[in-house]
Structure formats: C-alpha cells, structure tokens
N, C-alpha and C positions, 0 to 999 in steps of 0.2 A: 770742835774739830777744826783743825786748820786745813788749808788747801793741800799741804804737802802730805798729810796723813791719808792712809787708806781707809776703807770702811771700818767703823767702830763696832766692836763686839762687847756687849755687856757680859761680864764674867761674874755671875752670882754664885760665889763659892766661899764658904767661911773657913776653909783650910788654906792659910796663907801660902804654905809651901806648894800646894797644888796650883792655886791661881797664878803664882809667880812662874811656875814651869809652863803652864798653859799660855800665859801672856807672852813669854819668850817665843814659844812655838808659833803663836799667832803673828807676832812681829816679823818672824822669819818669812812669813808668807804675805807680807804687806798689809796685815790687818792690825788695827790698834785695839788694845784691850782697855776696857773701863771696868776695873774690879769693884765689887761691892760685897760687903761682909754680912749684909742683912737685907730683908725685903725693903725696909725703910731707906737704906742707902741706895739700893737698886732703883727704887722709884724716884728718888731725888736726882740720880744720874740721868734717868730717862726723861725727866722733866727739863733738865738743863742742857742736854746734849742730844744730837741726832744719833740714834742707835740703829745700826743696820742689821744686827743679828744678836742673839743672846745664847749663852750657855747657862743653864740653870740647874743647880744641885737640888734634887727633890727633898733632901733632908737638910733644910736651910732655916736660918733664923727668920721667924715670922715678923709681922709688923711691930710687935712689942719688943723685939730683940731676943725673944726666947727661942731656943732650939725647938724645932717642930717638924714632924713628919709632913705637915701640910704647908710648910713655908714655901717650898718650890712651886707647888701647885697654885698657891695664892698669887705668887709673882707672875706665873704664866697667865693666870686669869686676868690680872691687872694689865699685862701687856696686850692681851687679846681684846680686852674690853676697857679701853683707855679711860672712858668716862668714870669708871669705878674709882680710879686713883688720880684723876686730874692730869692724865698723861696726854701727849700729843696723839692725834688720831693715827699718825704714821706708825706707831708701835703695833697697831692691830695686825699688820701684815708682815712683820719681820720674821725671818726664819728663827726658830727656837729649837735648840738641842738640849734635851733634858738628860741629866746624868744621875745615876744612883749607885751607892755602895751598900744599899740596904741588904739585909739578910734575906728579904723576900722581894727581889728586884722586879718580878713580874707584876706584883701588886702596885709597886711604886711607879713603874713605867706605864701601866694601864691608867693610873691616875694622871700621869703626865700627858698621855694621849688625849684623855677626856678633857683636860684643861686646855689643850690646844697646841702641844708640842709637835713639831714637824718630824723630829727624829729623837730616838731614845737610845742611850748607850749605858753600859754598866762600867763601874770602877772595879778594878784598876784599869785605867786606859793610858796609854803612852801619850804624852803631850803632842807629839807629831801626828799621831793618828787622830786625836781630837781636833787639832787645827786643820788637818786635811778634810775631816768630815764637815767642819764649819765652812771652809772654803768651797767645798763641793756644793753644799746646800745653798750657800749664799749666791753662788754663781747660777745654780739651777733656778732658784726662786726669784732673785732680784737682778741678776746680771752684775757684772763688775765693770768699773771704768777701764778703759783701754790699758792704762799702766798696770793694773792688777792682772789683766789677762795674760801678761807675760809670765806670771807665776805659774800659769797653767800649761806652758809650752813644754810639758814633760810627758812621759809615757803614763804617769799616774792618772791623768784625766783625759784620755782620748775622746770620751763622749762629749766633753764640753769645750774642747778647743776647736775654734772655727777656722 
C-alpha cells in the first residue's frame, strides 16, 4: 500500500462482476480494494499487504480452489487466528463484513458470526450500500486517517463525524 492510498479492504469474492462493482464503490469512498478469487489468493494478499478490513463471501473457493460453503468461514478463521495461515498478527483485529447469497442465509451468517465476522449482510446488495457499511465499521472499529474522515462529512454518518 502506498502512502497516497486509503485503507485497504480485502475483497474475497469469486464473482468478478461483483468485486469490480464493489471495488469501484470502495474507491469512491477513499478505500483501496484488494480482490481475491479464492482463500489461497486472499491469504497471499494478507501476507504481502497491510489489510485494514475485509469483505468475505461465505460461499467462496476454499484453500484447494474448490467452491465450498465453508470457504468464507475458513478465511475468516484464518484472519482472526493468523498463526493458522502464517498471517501477520494485525489481521486478528480487522473489521470483517461477511456476505452471503445463500438460499439459507441465516445459517451462513450464523457460521460467519461464529467464525468472527463483525457484520453480516445478504446479497444482493448495492455496491454503494456495501461500501458504506465497510466505511462505517472501519471508522467505528479502527478509526480512519484524517484525509478519509472528510468522506464522512455527510449526513450519512452523523454518529461518526467529530
């Protein structure tokens, strides 16, 4: 991450169209997206870059690259327990937003909460709404540098604007 970039959000989603839309919405709010198409890619990104938050699809490609209902939960557990995957300890405390488009979303989102997600949302979700959720939780949990706080000088976030 360069000094000119805002906080980095790991976007663990295997639908390229979705993560492209989400990445654009994140960028509009001063956040940089780091997309991953599998747990293996997400772990590699988290090893190589500072990650400030994560969006994790619960129905995601697992460590072997196979589509799995447990892939997202596996990634969340790796982020929360970094020694399991050789990740930096800093990932243990990042805000994590879990997403599911499952036919039984309550079960998937319960799994996400059990694994350690901070917030759980269902698809379909508008890119702007997801980016706003990430910005809000990132601000609440970690705070943002002063240049990103300007993004919050809107009526959307009266509770976090100081």
